LUMDRENNU-770066 format. One line per 10 residues: number of its first residue (from 1); their letters; for each residue x, y, z of N, C-alpha, C, CB. Coordinates in steps of 0.001 Angstrom, whole numbers. Glycine has a CB too. Layout:
NUM = a = X,Y,Z,X,Y,Z,X,Y,Z,X,Y,Z; ...
***
This chain:
1 = msigtgvvlf = 76947,48594,136587,76120,47516,135038,77767,46896,134201,74795,49130,133278; 77730,47770,133336,79215,48906,132748,80329,47612,133051,79698,50894,134107; 80495,47778,134534,81551,47643,135205,81429,45376,135286,81335,48890,136947; 80675,45205,135271,80603,44130,135541,80196,42603,133720,79402,44486,136869; 79869,43967,132850,79898,43547,131848,81403,43596,130728,78797,44141,131516; 82170,44568,131569,83878,44694,131398,84083,43175,131533,84880,45743,132755; 83786,42698,133279,84837,41609,133488,84175,40713,132590,85113,41005,135061; 83479,40102,131865,81741,38560,131622,82673,39197,130328,78997,38782,131992; 82709,39999,129486,83830,39548,128155,84987,38862,128415,84441,40728,127402; 85770,39978,129271,87219,39265,129345,87431,38110,130318,88281,40297,129750
11 = vigailvfal = 86579,37224,130477,86474,36003,131108,86274,35142,129921,85360,35922,132198; 85656,35811,128910,84831,34593,128170,86099,34452,126947,82870,35112,127443; 86661,35561,126717,88270,36073,125946,88979,35140,126463,89066,37671,126315; 89102,35062,127742,90098,34612,128403,89621,32993,128099,90218,35239,130008; 88822,32414,128699,88419,31141,128303,88555,31000,127363,87451,30746,128452; 88163,31756,126417,88359,31545,124309,89510,31001,123930,88472,33091,123236; 90911,32179,124896,92929,31927,124109,93335,31527,124590,94110,32750,123813; 93005,30843,126344,94225,30016,127103,93048,28348,127308,94914,31115,129177; 91506,28061,127172,91498,26476,127712,90844,26154,127002,91090,25959,129007; 90999,26778,125183,89954,25920,124172,90655,25795,123350,88644,26413,123616
21 = nfetevvnld = 90879,24149,122680,92068,24328,122271,91721,23974,120849,93165,23552,123018; 90240,24407,120561,89035,23808,118920,90290,24434,117758,86668,25144,118618; 90412,24064,116664,91086,24839,115277,89829,24425,114002,93059,23987,114774; 89021,25945,113757,88501,26056,113046,88687,26247,111798,88107,26471,113387; 88596,25769,110833,89467,27150,109642,88050,27878,109419,90401,26445,107578; 87137,28443,109934,86177,29485,110007,86609,30711,110547,85122,29094,110706; 86829,31029,111979,87015,31348,112391,87941,31302,113665,86372,31469,112113; 89109,32112,114104,90606,32154,114321,89710,32627,116038,91958,33532,113082; 89626,31229,116530,88801,32219,117878,90318,32200,119080,86804,31021,118860; 91183,32310,118504,92349,32583,119505,91865,34323,119023,94365,31752,119075
31 = mvgyilmgag = 91710,34438,118035,91724,36115,117750,90020,36501,119302,91073,36589,115079; 89398,36421,118135,87756,36317,118750,88189,36328,120506,86701,34416,118135; 89452,35946,121220,89098,36274,122420,89459,37272,122869,89312,35576,123133; 90905,36801,122125,91886,38884,122511,90362,39991,121507,94735,39236,120790; 90013,39866,121232,88730,40835,120797,88720,41422,122422,86940,39850,120105; 87204,39906,123004,86797,39857,124104,87632,40546,125169,86587,38669,124293; 88933,40595,125194,89416,40500,126098,89296,42304,126399,90722,39620,125949; 90166,42458,124760,90295,43564,124856,88985,44942,124719,91242,43510,124038; 88381,43517,124050,86654,44805,123973,86183,45589,125736,84570,43316,123410; 86408,43855,126571,86323,43577,127782,86916,44855,129011,87054,42249,127772
41 = fivfviglvl = 88512,44367,128590,88793,45932,129159,88005,46902,129260,89609,46575,128550; 87947,46986,127871,88285,48768,127435,86563,49192,128288,88416,49283,124855; 85885,47982,128230,84101,48894,128954,84661,49123,130418,82104,47528,129109; 85058,48504,131255,85224,48164,132159,85858,49512,132695,85793,46959,132126; 87296,50362,132025,87650,50918,131769,86112,52434,132048,88367,50243,130660; 85516,52329,131708,84621,53154,131024,83993,53627,132369,83617,52415,129854; 83250,52021,132433,82195,52094,133550,83265,52865,134789,81467,50262,134034; 84718,52973,135052,84677,53384,136760,85369,54362,136272,85370,52411,138183; 85300,55473,135030,85322,56751,134648,84095,57232,134764,85806,56944,133449; 82944,56812,135086,82086,57083,134853,81153,56870,136306,81902,56499,133682
51 = larrrqavtt = 82014,56127,136988,80769,55502,137839,81587,56487,138611,80390,53648,138322; 82702,57502,138008,83517,58072,139622,83052,59888,139165,86090,57634,139769; 82387,60284,137716,82244,61305,136907,80751,61726,138053,82090,60858,134975; 79710,60348,138745,78388,60474,138822,78406,61623,140168,77580,58886,139026; 77232,62484,139412,77179,63347,140701,75771,62856,141531,77123,65134,140261; 76146,63557,143026,74942,63394,143737,74249,64006,144051,74916,63037,144468; 72950,64202,144114,72214,65072,144650,71476,65006,145897,71542,65296,143879; 70977,65610,146283,70032,65629,147731,69812,66428,147746,70289,65386,148984; 67889,66085,147920,67130,66651,148748,65931,66093,149823,66724,67378,147995; 66006,68253,150259,65421,68050,151052,64403,68747,151390,66002,67914,151678
61 = arsgtdsvtg = 63028,68053,152346,61450,68439,151956,61120,68732,153157,60395,67322,151281; 60316,70235,153484,60661,69969,154655,58910,70767,154476,62319,70547,155528; 58754,70482,155668,56949,70833,155149,56422,71873,157077,55498,68283,154797; 55526,72348,156881,54683,72895,157871,53276,73910,157789,55577,73508,158528; 53244,74559,158737,51755,75020,158574,52192,76692,158657,50493,74347,160005; 51404,77730,158208,51646,78945,158412,51143,79891,159039,51722,79272,157699; 51575,80110,160052,51053,80226,161626,49938,80653,161275,51774,81191,162765; 50227,82181,159616,49003,83549,160170,47801,82747,159214,49461,85831,159472; 47807,82690,157873,46724,81683,157453,47014,81142,157365,46033,81529,156752; 47333,79876,158294,46768,78219,158312,47103,77352,156998,44988,78176,158424
71 = erveqrvtev = 47712,78072,156052,48357,76743,155524,49747,75988,155006,47802,76629,154711; 49055,75207,154778,49975,74188,154827,51065,74184,154001,49419,73138,154656; 52665,74713,154373,54048,75206,153563,54393,73884,153240,55364,76102,154443; 55351,74074,151245,56335,72368,151529,57725,74011,151309,56196,70155,149485; 58070,73323,150984,59238,73649,150679,60761,73147,150522,59197,74269,151220; 60738,72275,149320,62233,71764,148558,63705,72265,148524,62054,71826,147268; 65077,71481,148534,65645,71865,148611,66841,71214,147517,65538,72020,149731; 67343,71541,146760,67915,70159,146356,69246,70150,146405,67562,69708,145030; 70379,69325,146015,72020,70223,147216,72807,69036,145064,72823,68768,150608; 73242,69503,144963,74092,68785,144326,75058,68402,144575,74299,69066,143616
81 = ddsadrti = 76722,67544,144688,78269,67775,144713,78617,68036,143802,79086,66937,145032; 79138,69124,142812,79878,69254,141863,81482,68651,141973,79757,70587,141646; 81713,68437,142976,83392,68532,143462,84123,67719,142353,83782,67733,145175; 83781,66220,141587,83516,65655,140974,84699,66894,139295,81730,65347,141337; 83476,67684,139451,84168,68608,138265,84765,69774,138204,83466,68890,137476; 85088,70226,140010,85485,70911,139843,87639,70781,139368,84749,71470,140895; 87787,72154,139827,90060,71427,138912,90898,71620,139773,91159,72496,137317; 91496,71741,140627,92395,72484,141442,93327,73375,140531,93218,71504,142333
***
């Protein structure tokens, strides 16, 4: 979601800077556009970093019947991939 938000902010900023020729006394639209482009770039990079650091977990569930007591037995195993946290 943050990657898309960054792209949208960047595009809106680029439109304000390069496509519009309005001049107002209250707000400098070029400066607002540059600020939005910078914020969009920062949000995009943060989104990429968070996506790269995401951990993946796989949960495996097994169920069966105990042959001695006849009770149902359920086992859950969760494996976490920490390969992004390891340093070489």
